[in-house]
C-alpha positions, 0 to 999 in steps of 0.5 A, spaced: 432 441 567 439 444 565 439 441 557 432 443 556 435 450 558 441 450 555 440 448 548 435 453 546 440 458 549 446 456 545 441 456 539 439 464 540 447 465 541 448 462 535 442 466 531 444 473 534 452 472 532 451 469 524 447 476 522 453 480 525 458 477 521 453 477 515 452 485 515 459 485 515 460 481 509 455 484 505 458 491 507 464 489 505 461 487 498 457 493 497 464 497 498 468 493 493 462 493 488 462 501 489 469 502 489 469 498 482 463 501 479 459 494 479 452 493 480 449 487 483 447 484 477 454 486 474 458 483 479 453 476 479 454 475 472 462 477 473 462 471 479 458 466 475 452 466 481 445 467 481 443 475 482 438 473 487 443 469 491 448 474 491 442 479 493 441 475 499 448 474 501 449 482 501 443 482 506 445 476 510 439 472 508 444 466 505 451 464 507 455 463 501 460 457 500 468 458 501 468 458 493 463 462 492 467 468 496 473 466 492 468 467 485 466 474 488 473 476 490 476 474 483 471 478 480 472 484 484 480 483 483 481 484 490 488 484 493 490 478 498 489 482 504 482 484 503 480 477 500 482 474 507 478 479 510 471 477 505 473 470 508 473 472 515 467 475 514 463 470 511 466 465 516 471 462 513 479 462 515 483 466 512 487 463 505 493 467 504 498 467 509 502 474 511 509 472 513 514 477 516 520 479 510 525 476 516 523 470 517 527 464 515 521 462 510 522 468 506 530 468 506 531 466 499 526 473 497 530 477 502 536 475 499 534 477 492 532 483 494 538 485 498 541 483 491 537 488 488 538 493 492 546 492 492 546 492 485 543 499 484 549 503 488 551 508 488 544 510 486 538 510 491 534 504 493 528 502 497 523 497 500 516 499 501 510 496 503 503 498 501 502 504 506 509 507 503 513 505 510 521 504 508 522 497 510 529 496 507 534 501 504 541 501 500 547 505 503 546 510 497 539 512 500 542 513 507 548 517 503 543 522 499 538 523 505 543 525 509 547 529 503 540 533 502 538 533 509 545 536 512 546 530 516 540 530 520 536 524 520 529 523 518 523 523 523 520 518 519 520 511 517 514 512 512 516 516 505 510 520 504 510 523 511 517 524 509 515 528 503 510 532 507 513 534 513 516 540 513 521 539 518 523 532 514 525 531 507 520 536 504 524 542 505 529 539 500 525 537 495 526 542 490 520 541 485 515 539 492 508 541 489 509 536 483 512 530 487 507 531 493 502 532 488 503 526 484 504 521 491 497 524 493 494 522 486 497 515 488 494 515 495 487 518 493 487 512 488 489 507 493 484 509 498 479 508 492 481 501 490 481 499 497 475 501 501 476 497 507 483 499 508 482 504 514 490 505 515 491 508 508 485 513 508 488 515 515 495 516 512 492 520 507 488 524 512 494 525 516 498 528 510 493 533 508 493 536 515 500 538 514 501 546 513 502 549 506 498 543 503 493 546 497 486 545 499 484 542 492 488 535 494 482 534 498 479 531 493 480 526 489 482 528 481 479 523 477 481 526 470 488 526 472 492 520 473 499 519 476 505 521 472 508 515 469 515 518 469 516 523 474 523 526 476 524 528 483 529 534 484 533 534 491 537 540 493 543 542 497 546 549 497 547 549 490 547 542 488 541 538 485 540 531 485 535 529 479 532 522 479 527 518 476 524 512 479 522 505 477 518 500 481 519 493 482 513 488 484 513 480 486 508 477 480 503 472 481 504 472 490 501 467 494 503 471 501 500 478 503 507 480 505 510 480 498 504 482 494 504 488 498 512 489 497 515 495 492 522 496 490 523 503 488 530 504 484 532 511 483 536 513 477 540 519 475 537 524 470 543 527 468 551 526 469 551 531 474 547 527 478 550 520 477 557 524 479 555 527 486 552 520 487 559 516 485 562 522 489 558 521 496 560 513 495 567 515 494 567 519 501 563 513 504 569 509 503 574 514 505 577 515 498 576 522 498 
């Protein structure tokens, strides 16, 4: 009497669980189609699948193969983290590892990053993740930050929070509205490009709530692209440090961590900035 009751119960559990997974998969696909401005027909053609089959996948009536999920992710140009999420929603194991930068597996990558940071001296350089958290920084970045903050440490390890918090670095940014506005455009773009990234959305909402943030920044300005070369001006008393930045990323990564790393190197715009950076380095070494 036990077996006839157990088997139907197991089937009922499976039937109840499967639609939940498929609904999540369909929601993800619709979110990403909207973000990429693709119709269901467009995505089906780009991925080389039947429009009818894609429709059934989105409504939970059909289960896609792992290969089909990969083709859909390619057509949607999804980041590795989001590809993993799509695979899990479809009932498969994630494909791409997410390895901590401090682990032995990424020791060579970390040495390469440390070399880049050291070579950037006496000018600042940072390593950021996708949410603008500062993971590593060279000594020059610490020196410049301490100089313009009059020796105070930043309250945040997130660069965007530093720039937007009036009690942090914001007060030392001479062209704050220009710099902050450019960061907001970047952040709006990242939220639009990755609709399932709730952390990016929460960060955007948080920084928009800081005092003095223009109300117009709450809406994404689709007509205005981020500035290709922005000068950041930091001030302390009569001193002005002017930097422009370059961003280095890893090409064709197969690890979530590596894909999301960005190395930002700051370069002096003028001789006065270069001289002050060298002076700060000399002081740190006890040479003057």
